[in-house]
C-alpha positions in Angstrom: -39.3 14.8 -32.1 -36.6 16.4 -30.0 -38.5 15.6 -26.8 -39.0 12.0 -27.9 -35.2 11.6 -28.7 -34.3 13.1 -25.3 -36.7 10.8 -23.5 -35.2 7.8 -25.4 -31.7 8.8 -24.4 -32.7 9.3 -20.8 -34.5 5.9 -20.7 -31.4 4.3 -22.2 -29.1 5.8 -19.6 -31.5 4.7 -16.8 -31.7 1.1 -18.1 -27.9 1.0 -18.3 -27.5 2.4 -14.8 -30.0 0.0 -13.1 -29.6 -3.1 -15.2 -26.4 -3.3 -17.2 -23.9 -1.9 -14.7 -25.1 -4.2 -11.8 -24.8 -7.3 -14.1 -21.3 -6.3 -15.2 -20.3 -5.7 -11.6 -21.7 -9.0 -10.4 -20.5 -11.3 -13.2 -17.4 -9.8 -14.6 -14.3 -10.7 -12.4 -12.2 -8.8 -14.9 -14.2 -5.6 -14.4 -13.9 -5.9 -10.6 -10.2 -6.6 -10.8 -9.6 -3.5 -13.0 -11.7 -1.5 -10.5 -9.7 -2.7 -7.5 -6.1 -2.4 -8.9 -6.6 0.3 -11.6 -3.1 -0.4 -12.8 -4.1 0.6 -16.3 -3.8 4.2 -14.9 -0.1 5.1 -15.1 0.9 8.6 -14.2 3.3 10.3 -14.7 4.0 8.7 -18.1 7.5 7.9 -19.5 9.2 7.8 -16.1 12.9 7.0 -16.1 13.0 5.1 -12.8 16.8 5.2 -12.8 16.7 9.0 -12.6 15.1 9.5 -9.2 16.0 13.2 -9.2 13.8 13.8 -12.2 10.9 12.5 -10.1 11.8 14.9 -7.3 13.7 12.4 -5.1 17.2 13.1 -3.8 19.6 10.5 -2.4 18.1 7.4 -3.9 18.8 4.5 -6.2 16.8 2.2 -8.4 17.2 -1.6 -8.6 15.3 -4.7 -9.4 14.4 -7.9 -7.4 13.8 -10.9 -9.6 12.1 -14.1 -8.6 9.9 -17.0 -9.8 6.3 -16.4 -8.8 4.5 -19.3 -7.3 1.2 -17.5 -7.6 1.4 -16.7 -11.3 4.0 -19.4 -12.2 6.2 -17.0 -14.1 9.3 -14.8 -13.7 8.7 -11.5 -11.9 10.8 -8.4 -11.8 10.0 -5.9 -9.1 11.2 -2.3 -9.5 12.5 -0.8 -6.2 13.7 2.5 -4.9 15.9 2.9 -1.9 16.1 6.4 -0.6 18.6 7.4 2.1 17.7 9.2 5.4 18.7 12.9 5.4 21.8 12.4 7.6 23.1 9.6 5.4 22.4 11.5 2.2 24.3 14.6 3.5 27.3 12.3 4.2 27.2 10.7 0.7 25.9 13.7 -1.3 29.1 13.8 -3.4 28.5 10.3 -4.6 25.3 11.4 -6.3 26.8 14.3 -8.3 28.0 14.2 -11.9 28.6 10.9 -13.5 28.5 8.9 -10.3 29.8 5.3 -10.4 26.6 3.3 -10.1 28.3 0.1 -8.8 30.2 2.1 -6.1 27.0 4.0 -5.2 25.1 0.7 -4.8 27.9 -0.6 -2.6 27.8 2.4 -0.4 24.0 2.4 -0.1 24.0 -1.4 0.6 26.4 -0.7 3.4 24.3 2.2 4.7 21.2 0.0 4.9 22.8 -3.1 6.3 24.7 -1.3 9.0 22.1 1.4 9.6 21.3 3.1 12.9 18.3 4.7 11.2 14.7 3.1 11.0 13.6 1.7 7.7 10.1 2.3 6.2 8.9 -0.3 3.6 6.2 1.6 1.7 3.2 -0.4 0.1 1.4 2.0 -2.2 -2.3 2.1 -3.2 -3.9 1.4 -6.5 -3.2 3.1 -9.9 0.0 4.8 -11.0 3.5 4.0 -9.8 6.0 4.7 -7.0 6.9 7.9 -8.9 3.5 9.7 -8.6 3.5 13.0 -6.7 1.8 12.2 -3.4 4.0 9.1 -2.9 7.1 11.2 -3.6 5.9 13.6 -0.9 5.7 10.8 1.7 9.3 9.7 0.7 10.4 13.3 1.4 8.7 13.1 4.8 10.5 9.8 5.6 13.8 11.3 4.5 13.4 14.4 6.7 12.5 12.1 9.6 15.9 10.3 9.0 14.3 7.0 7.9 15.4 4.8 5.0 12.7 4.4 2.4 12.1 1.2 0.4 9.4 1.9 -2.2 8.4 -0.6 -4.8 5.9 -1.3 -7.5 3.8 -4.5 -7.5 3.4 -6.6 -10.7 1.5 -4.7 -13.3 2.6 -1.3 -12.0 5.5 1.0 -13.0 8.5 -0.8 -14.4 7.7 -4.1 -12.7 6.7 -7.1 -14.8 3.4 -6.4 -16.6 1.5 -9.4 -15.2 -2.2 -9.1 -14.3 -2.3 -8.3 -10.5 -4.3 -10.3 -8.0 -4.5 -10.1 -4.2 -2.3 -13.2 -3.7 0.1 -11.9 -6.4 0.7 -8.4 -5.0 1.0 -9.9 -1.5 3.6 -12.2 -2.8 5.5 -9.3 -4.3 5.4 -7.5 -1.0 6.6 -10.6 0.7 9.6 -10.9 -1.6 10.6 -7.3 -1.0 10.2 -7.8 2.8 12.3 -10.9 2.7 15.0 -9.1 0.8 15.0 -6.3 3.4 15.1 -8.7 6.3 17.9 -10.7 4.7 19.9 -7.5 4.0 19.8 -6.2 7.6 19.7 -9.5 9.6 23.5 -9.8 9.9 24.0 -6.2 11.0 25.7 -5.8 14.4 22.7 -3.6 15.5 19.7 -4.5 13.3 17.7 -1.3 12.4 14.0 -1.2 13.3 11.8 -2.0 10.3 8.3 -0.6 9.8 5.8 -1.2 7.0 3.6 1.7 5.8 0.6 1.0 3.7 -1.6 3.5 2.0 -5.2 2.8 0.8 -5.1 -0.6 -1.1 -1.6 -0.9 0.3 -3.1 -1.2 3.8 -5.0 -4.3 2.6 -1.8 -5.7 1.1 0.4 -5.1 4.1 -2.3 -6.4 6.5 -2.7 -9.6 4.4 1.1 -10.0 4.4 1.7 -9.6 8.1 -1.4 -11.4 9.3 -0.2 -14.5 7.4 3.5 -14.1 7.6 4.2 -17.6 9.1 2.2 -19.4 6.4 3.6 -17.2 3.6 7.2 -17.7 4.8 6.7 -21.5 4.7 4.6 -21.8 1.5 6.1 -19.1 -0.7 9.7 -18.7 0.6 10.1 -22.3 1.9 11.8 -20.9 5.0 12.3 -23.4 7.9 11.6 -20.4 10.3 9.1 -17.6 9.5 10.2 -14.1 8.8 10.0 -11.9 11.9 7.3 -9.3 12.2 8.4 -5.7 11.7 8.6 -3.3 14.6 5.3 -1.8 13.6 2.7 -1.3 11.0 1.4 2.2 9.9 -1.9 2.2 7.9 -2.8 5.4 6.1 -6.5 5.6 4.9 -7.2 2.0 5.7 -10.4 -0.1 5.3 -11.5 -3.1 7.2 -12.5 -5.2 4.2 -13.2 -4.6 0.5 -16.9 -5.5 0.8 -17.4 -2.7 3.4 -15.3 -0.3 1.3 -17.6 -0.8 -1.6 -20.7 -0.6 0.6 -19.7 2.8 2.1 -18.0 4.3 -0.9 -19.6 7.7 -1.8 -20.3 6.5 -5.4 -22.4 3.6 -3.9 -25.1 6.2 -3.2 -25.9 6.2 -7.0 -27.0 2.6 -6.8 -27.6 1.9 -3.1 -31.4 2.5 -3.5 -31.6 -0.5 -5.8 -33.3 -3.5 -4.1 -30.5 -5.7 -5.4 -27.7 -3.4 -4.4 -26.1 -5.8 -1.9 -26.5 -8.9 -4.0 -24.9 -7.3 -7.1 -22.3 -4.9 -5.7 -21.3 -6.1 -2.2 -21.8 -9.9 -2.3 -19.2 -10.6 -4.9 -16.6 -9.4 -2.4 -18.2 -11.1 0.6 -18.6 -14.5 -1.1 -15.4 -14.6 -3.1 -12.0 -14.6 -1.3 -10.0 -14.0 -4.4 -10.2 -10.2 -4.1 -11.5 -9.6 -0.5 -8.6 -7.8 1.3 -10.1 -8.7 4.7 -7.7 -6.6 6.8 -9.8 -7.1 9.9 -9.4 -10.9 9.7 -5.7 -10.8 8.8 -4.7 -8.4 11.6 -6.6 -10.5 14.1 -3.9 -13.1 13.5 -1.1 -10.7 14.4 -1.9 -9.6 18.0 1.8 -8.9 18.8 2.1 -6.3 15.9 1.9 -2.6 17.0 -0.3 -0.6 14.6 -1.0 3.1 14.0 -3.9 4.0 11.8 -4.1 7.4 10.1 -7.3 8.6 8.5 -8.8 11.9 7.4 -12.4 12.5 8.1 -12.8 14.2 4.6 -11.5 11.1 2.8 -13.9 10.6 -0.2 -12.2 7.5 -1.5 -11.9 5.3 1.6 -14.4 6.8 4.1 -13.3 7.3 7.6 -16.0 5.0 8.9 -14.4 1.9 7.4 -11.0 2.9 8.9 -12.7 3.2 12.3 -14.4 -0.2 11.8 -10.9 -1.7 11.2 -9.7 -0.1 14.4 -12.6 -1.4 16.5 -12.2 -4.9 15.0 -8.5 -5.1 15.8 -9.0 -3.6 19.2 -11.6 -6.2 20.0 -9.4 -9.0 18.8 -6.8 -7.9 21.3 -9.2 -7.6 24.3 -7.3 -10.4 26.1 -4.0 -8.8 25.4 -1.7 -7.7 22.6 0.3 -4.9 21.1 -0.9 -1.3 21.0 -3.2 -0.1 18.2 -4.0 3.5 17.8 -6.3 5.5 15.4 -5.3 9.1 14.7 -8.0 11.0 12.8 -7.7 14.3 11.0 -10.5 16.9 11.0 -12.2 17.8 7.7 -11.1 21.4 8.0 -7.5 20.3 7.4 -8.4 19.3 3.8 -6.1 16.3 3.7 -8.5 14.0 1.9 -7.3 10.6 0.7 -3.8 11.4 -0.4 -2.4 14.2 1.6 -2.0 13.1 5.2 1.7 13.4 4.2 1.2 17.2 4.6 -0.4 17.0 8.1 1.2 19.5 10.5 1.5 17.0 13.3 2.6 14.0 11.2 6.2 14.1 12.4 5.1 14.1 16.0 2.5 11.3 15.6 4.8 9.0 13.5 7.9 9.9 15.5 6.2 8.9 18.8 5.0 5.6 17.3 8.5 4.8 15.9 10.2 5.8 19.2 7.9 3.6 21.3 8.4 0.5 19.1 12.0 0.5 18.2 
């Protein structure tokens, strides 16, 4: 009886694994969307985004950007952090102590950004959690030590931003709005600071989509007569070339890759449908003048190094007739940096510092 029950359970699990899961994956757009964005995962919980210090961030402020979304046809509020470079923070440190006047602090930080001599990093995070999660805070600290301004934000459906179901076009629109705000803030400065966009994981797909289609997005979404300028450079941490390949090469795919219908059920939905495709290889081919630095750990178990390398080769080939520099910097497995911790790499300051200096 026990053996019969065990065999029944095993058979049930097997049927679910080889029949039910593939059907759900192929026909449920909702399931695939949850898998891609994972915004239902929010950690840490109960974050006070106004209290950056409680999240481990010094010298920063919280504010919102509000706009009418053309993608979702609704009002969107985006939560944003602006974190000062180390030198600017040391100068204004007293303004953050005690019961600081928030309006005066905002005025001072606006001035520091608009008249800055320091580079600005616009950070596009990956899926799940918010801008307050630990590995993201770690990269902000790195930017601060490098004397860079940090602009970190949450897309719709994440953190304290408007709880609207995210989509590829939607999160790209959010990134566009923040980028537009940043360019507008600094464009009248006597000496405009260099601006860089840093994307991590899913954020590499978002930032690549944004910059590869900046002219069209400026016209269609912002209704600008002239397109926004490209940033000085793009830095992609743990990137993938497109979502279909990311699914195909993901370590968990080994559980189902032996199925004869693996590609038609797990890969084809991202190949055939452009709604959630994140085709960074195609997008970046449209931006040959954009310098790019790719950072990838060989022990990345979430976004395998091979798909980052495929993106590098694809962009390099698209620039065979000429274009800006693209470089791939890989980290050995023995460094144990994985998917989230390139921010702790010993040579990161040298690698990023050289890229920023060469493309100011």
